C-alpha angles and dihedrals in degrees: 000000000000123000108243090199093061109086090193094058112106092223119053135164144060121320119260126252134211097295118108108285113236127187110217113193104208138195134137110304146098095327117060125202090258091050089052093047093050096046102037120019099074092055103030139035104239126212107191115213112199133182111227110260139122095271097048092045090054094051099035092097089053092050090046089062088061102040146323118319120213119189110221097221092144128014097222094047091045091052090051091052090051090049088056090053089050092226114197096201145007132213143165133194097192131091100218097055100046094104091049090050093049092049090050092046091052093049091049099039093240133145116270139101112311114249089255093050091047088052091052093046093054101036110074093192096053092042092057091048094052094046091048090051090049091053092242100122130346103207110164112242142162135191122243113195097152136016090257088067093060100085095046090047093049090049091052098044105029127200142335094041143157120242115199141149119275088231111034148121141197092029091288111171091356118143141179108233116206101164133033098237096052090045093052092050092049091049089052093051096046095043089054091062117098089234117016088185130002094303120077110243093007117156134227138258124218109200140173114277111237109215112219128223122241107279097158133192084028135050124279093235139059138188128228117218114205141169119216123201120176088345093304112128120217114187113218101183148331105238118216120214139213113233118285122239122220129328099002106308115147122228105184152331139214148181129267109029115243094234128101121263096256091055091046088052092054090048092050092047092053092046092047094051091049092050092051094045090057091054100245108172106167134011144041125312132196111197121189118212131188118217106221131176086258096052136272118336128187122254097177146313120238120195096215148058112301120237112272093003093111090062094047092048094050095047099039101036108011085241119145105206094181089060093041093055088051090052091051088052090052092050097249109157105209113120119229116273105247112202121189108247109226101175127042116261112195147180118200115185136188116239119223119240119270088224121075109261145163118232111238098177147306137226146183098061095123092050090051093049088055093058116108109254097027114119099166136021114177133167118206100195132073135204112280094026115138119224117202097209126219138136100276120112105263120170120223089186143326139236117199136173145113132275135181100256145341094278089057090050092054091050093046093050090054090053091049089050090055098049105041117080136178130196119209139178097219122204110259096018120104096211133044117257129214117208137177122241088256090057095051091087092065095056 
């Protein structure tokens, strides 16, 4: 038995009880430590498996108050520790530890993505190749591992194109390339980083840009949230989106989607075929789909809980997806309870500037909280906070709530845009600048 008073011991925390023992592989992602505690710890004895990094070291004491904590310093040793705990299932909600989770699951004979499927779900280049071979979607793509690969990739894919890390999330280091010279320079800059995505030394993918059709006032893409049990796919929802801001920063999501049932059916069918082609057997999937003039096209399939989807599922359906994914991992057969969503449940968030900046202040939150339909208005930044900049989706804050229909949502978002303001000292500008939420996308 480990010594919970020894901070150097690889296993820390309280002993487990008689509840089913679940290994939860944790890193920063859609499910926070508090989310996991609320959803899991009353019903299951959690053993939190954490890779060693600055974030997990900071939150390890919090996790240890909810269950055992095992530091994943070596896969074989970690698997042996989990055997000693007699875990009955394993799960993760985070992109960057899916391969670790799959490796541990395979060693322990537990339900999860196979190592090969986890590789496909987290490698955008291999995923495209498999989906193309299966006849699911033939998006042109090429791999760029060195600057010498740029010209051959450009010749294969053409312009405009999207340049992004092979292993990435939240649109980090993802760019729209409109001309060859700019694209080559972007490739040089990103390849020079120690980790373009969440894998050190990982390369890039150049792929065909899929032009969207006019879906105003909403975004021209959606995501499909699904649960998979013994390779059977159950669709939970098609998630509508607010319009992106350049290059690919998200600004909000909502249930249900604003599109008619026949189109939602085509979107679900495409997502389901992709999930099955990638060999997903058990777990949650989050599949992003672009709505083009020629019909739905795949952006990518993620083998995990989507960002913000837990909140939508709980408020719109009373469905706890964190708990449900754990129940799949433990082999429980009950399907998710799908409830028709009559009103529109939404999250609208505020994208951080692409340029480095220091937050000077923000305003309008009380006016937004007073708007009909708003249930929560929260700002995540404070005066004096330094923002590093970049093209990844980073939230400065979030407004969430429920309205009667999609027209009401469009109207409410406009009013939120008018009220919320942020003041920044932007890199390269002599004077601070105050902008509305609607103007954030241009920074």
